C-alpha positions in Angstrom: 55.7 109.7 -111.4 52.2 107.8 -111.5 50.1 108.8 -108.4 47.8 106.9 -106.7 43.9 107.7 -106.9 41.7 107.0 -104.2 39.7 103.6 -103.7 41.9 101.9 -105.8 40.7 98.5 -104.1 43.2 95.8 -104.1 45.2 96.3 -106.9 47.0 93.6 -108.6 50.5 93.7 -109.0 50.6 93.3 -112.7 48.2 95.6 -113.6 50.0 98.2 -111.2 53.3 97.6 -113.0 51.2 97.8 -116.2 50.5 101.6 -115.3 54.3 102.7 -114.6 56.4 100.6 -117.2 57.7 102.8 -119.9 57.9 101.8 -123.4 62.0 102.1 -123.2 62.2 99.3 -120.4 63.9 96.0 -121.4 61.9 92.7 -121.0 63.8 92.1 -117.9 62.9 95.4 -116.6 59.5 95.0 -117.0 59.7 91.5 -115.4 61.5 92.9 -112.4 59.1 95.8 -111.9 56.3 93.3 -111.5 58.5 91.2 -109.0 58.9 94.4 -107.2 55.0 95.0 -107.2 54.6 91.3 -105.7 57.1 91.4 -103.0 56.5 94.9 -102.0 60.3 96.1 -102.3 62.6 97.1 -105.0 64.0 93.9 -106.5 66.8 92.6 -109.0 65.9 90.4 -111.9 65.6 87.5 -109.8 63.2 88.9 -107.2 65.9 89.4 -104.6 66.3 92.7 -102.9 68.2 94.8 -105.1 71.5 96.8 -104.2 72.2 94.8 -101.2 75.6 96.5 -99.5 78.5 93.6 -100.2 76.9 92.4 -103.4 78.2 92.5 -106.4 76.3 95.6 -107.6 77.8 97.6 -104.6 81.3 96.2 -105.2 82.5 99.7 -106.0 80.7 101.7 -103.7 82.3 100.7 -100.3 79.2 100.4 -98.7 79.8 97.7 -96.0 77.8 94.5 -95.9 76.3 95.2 -92.3 75.2 98.5 -93.5 73.1 100.1 -90.8 69.5 100.2 -91.2 66.6 102.1 -89.4 63.6 101.0 -87.6 60.3 102.5 -86.2 59.7 102.9 -82.6 56.7 104.5 -80.8 56.3 105.7 -77.1 54.4 108.5 -75.2 57.1 110.8 -76.4 56.0 110.4 -79.8 58.0 108.5 -82.9 61.4 108.1 -83.5 63.7 105.8 -86.0 66.2 103.9 -84.2 69.6 102.4 -85.6 70.1 98.7 -86.2 72.5 96.3 -87.7 71.1 94.4 -90.2 72.9 92.0 -93.0 70.9 92.7 -96.1 67.3 93.7 -96.1 65.6 91.4 -93.6 66.8 90.9 -90.3 65.7 87.8 -88.2 66.5 89.7 -84.6 67.3 93.6 -84.9 69.8 94.8 -82.5 70.0 98.4 -81.1 72.9 100.2 -82.6 72.2 103.4 -80.3 70.8 105.7 -82.9 67.6 107.5 -82.5 66.1 110.2 -84.7 62.9 112.0 -83.1 60.2 112.4 -85.9 57.2 114.2 -86.1 55.2 111.1 -88.2 56.3 108.9 -91.0 55.7 111.1 -93.5 58.4 112.8 -95.6 61.6 111.3 -94.1 63.2 109.5 -96.8 66.0 112.0 -96.8 66.6 111.5 -93.5 67.2 107.6 -94.1 68.9 108.2 -97.2 71.6 110.7 -95.2 71.7 107.8 -92.5 72.8 105.4 -95.3 75.1 107.9 -96.4 77.0 108.3 -93.4 77.5 104.6 -92.8 80.1 104.3 -95.7 83.5 105.5 -96.2 83.1 106.6 -99.8 80.0 106.6 -102.2 80.5 105.4 -105.7 77.0 104.3 -106.6 73.7 106.6 -105.9 71.5 103.4 -106.1 73.5 101.4 -103.3 72.3 104.3 -100.8 68.9 105.3 -102.3 67.8 101.9 -103.2 68.5 100.4 -99.5 67.2 103.5 -97.8 63.8 103.5 -100.3 63.5 99.5 -99.0 64.0 100.6 -95.6 61.6 103.6 -95.8 58.7 101.0 -97.2 59.3 98.6 -94.2 59.1 101.7 -91.9 55.9 102.8 -93.4 54.4 99.2 -93.1 55.5 98.7 -89.8 53.8 101.8 -88.6 50.5 101.1 -90.5 50.3 97.7 -89.4 51.1 98.3 -85.8 49.1 101.4 -85.7 52.0 103.9 -85.3 50.3 105.7 -88.3 47.0 105.6 -89.9 46.6 104.2 -93.4 46.0 107.7 -94.6 49.4 108.8 -93.4 50.9 105.3 -94.9 49.7 106.7 -98.4 50.9 110.2 -97.8 54.4 108.6 -96.7 54.8 106.8 -100.0 53.8 109.7 -102.1 56.8 111.3 -100.4 59.2 108.3 -101.1 58.4 108.6 -104.8 59.4 112.1 -105.0 62.0 112.1 -102.9 63.9 108.9 -104.3 63.5 110.3 -108.0 64.8 113.3 -106.5 67.7 111.3 -105.2 68.7 109.3 -108.4 67.8 112.1 -111.0 71.3 112.7 -111.6 72.1 109.5 -112.9 68.6 108.4 -114.4 68.3 108.1 -118.1 66.0 106.5 -120.4 66.0 103.5 -119.0 68.8 102.5 -117.3 69.0 100.8 -113.6 67.8 104.0 -111.8 64.8 104.3 -114.1 64.0 100.7 -113.7 64.2 101.2 -110.1 62.1 104.3 -110.1 59.5 102.6 -111.9 59.5 99.7 -109.4 59.0 101.7 -106.5 56.0 103.5 -108.4 54.7 100.0 -109.1 55.4 99.1 -105.4 53.4 102.3 -103.9 50.3 101.6 -105.8 49.7 98.5 -104.6 50.5 99.5 -101.3 48.4 102.7 -101.2 45.6 100.4 -102.7 46.0 98.3 -99.7 46.1 101.0 -97.4 42.7 102.6 -99.1 40.9 99.5 -98.4 42.1 99.5 -94.5 40.5 103.1 -94.7 37.0 101.5 -96.1 37.1 98.6 -93.7 37.4 101.2 -90.9 34.7 103.3 -92.0 32.7 100.6 -92.6 33.2 99.3 -89.0 32.4 102.9 -87.6 29.4 103.0 -89.5 28.3 99.6 -88.3 29.0 100.1 -84.6 27.1 103.8 -85.3 24.3 101.9 -86.4 23.9 99.0 -83.7 24.2 101.7 -81.0 21.2 103.9 -82.4 19.3 100.6 -82.7 20.0 99.7 -79.0 19.2 103.3 -78.3 16.1 102.9 -80.0 15.0 99.4 -78.5 15.6 100.8 -74.9 13.0 103.5 -75.7 10.9 101.2 -76.7 11.4 98.8 -73.7 10.5 102.0 -71.1 7.2 101.8 -69.5 4.5 104.6 -70.9 4.4 107.2 -67.3 0.5 108.0 -66.7 0.5 110.9 -64.4 -2.7 110.9 -61.9 -4.0 114.6 -60.5 -4.3 114.3 -56.9 -8.2 115.2 -57.4 -10.1 115.0 -60.2 -11.2 118.0 -62.0 -14.5 118.2 -63.0 -15.9 120.5 -65.8 -19.4 121.3 -67.4 -19.9 119.9 -70.8 -19.6 122.0 -73.5 -22.6 124.3 -74.7 -24.2 123.4 -71.4 -25.4 126.7 -69.7 -26.3 126.3 -65.8 -30.2 127.2 -65.3 -31.0 130.7 -64.1 -32.4 131.3 -60.7 -35.2 133.3 -62.6 -35.9 130.2 -64.6 -38.6 129.0 -61.7 -40.7 132.4 -62.4 -41.4 131.6 -65.8 -43.8 129.0 -67.6 -42.5 127.3 -70.6 -45.0 129.6 -72.7 -42.7 132.8 -71.4 -45.6 133.6 -68.8 -44.6 134.3 -65.1 -45.3 131.8 -62.7 -47.6 132.5 -60.0 -46.3 133.5 -56.6 -47.2 130.4 -54.9 -45.9 128.1 -57.5 -42.5 129.7 -57.8 -42.2 129.9 -53.9 -42.5 126.5 -53.8 -46.5 125.7 -53.1 -47.9 125.8 -49.6 -44.5 126.3 -48.0 -45.6 130.0 -46.6 -49.1 128.8 -45.2 -47.6 128.2 -41.8 -45.9 131.1 -41.5 -49.2 133.1 -42.2 -51.1 130.7 -39.8 -48.7 132.0 -36.9 -48.8 135.7 -37.7 -52.5 135.3 -37.5 -52.8 134.0 -34.1 -50.5 136.4 -32.8 -52.5 138.9 -34.0 -55.9 137.7 -32.5 -53.9 136.9 -29.5 -53.1 140.4 -29.1 -56.9 141.7 -29.5 -58.1 139.4 -26.9 -55.6 140.5 -24.4 
């Protein structure tokens, strides 16, 4: 099995086919593998869906031409496989057949689909006539789930990996180097490589979209912050402080001259401000003597 590598990008079908085709495959088998990768399903040499019930490939299997295929349904309760009636692989308008199988996710359900197909026949003589339609049915379910948002692209990748593993187990009893079972397995591997590369592209696109949205949100927040006016807080009364390094004059400064000598009392007390008081005292003293 050729596992799909992360970040393949949109892989070309021919490139995918070249990665999985064995040297023992015939030229017609190699061409069919390329056609399968292009169509996204397991096909015959003409590019038509392979091992369709009711065709000559499955004549000995006893599988009815109106084989029941299952589809994917989603609801609030979760996911479910619903039975439908289809002629061949594709159906223009599938009709409900009354079968519903609850599933947790689309990953690892090939055996469920295969058992459903095996139960639809009275006698199974050809493994491929059950395994191939079941694989194509599962490919449809995976694509439906991813495209309709019922499953993530990563779940689609995981489901494709599980499909390849389970399909190989289902046909291992009849697979030889390199018979029809071998070709079908390599067709499936090529389809899976292409589909996984497409889902990887979807994951990359979603991540880029999320990053762009986050960047736009950050830019909008920054622009809104710049547009906000600067708020200035004005105190209710001004606070005044003395300039730095300015020492208030001492109340004793008036008693000293610039040379450091004491200032005369008259000058220190403000000059002639004491004379009226002295005159009043003298007048009072004289009046007392006279009387």
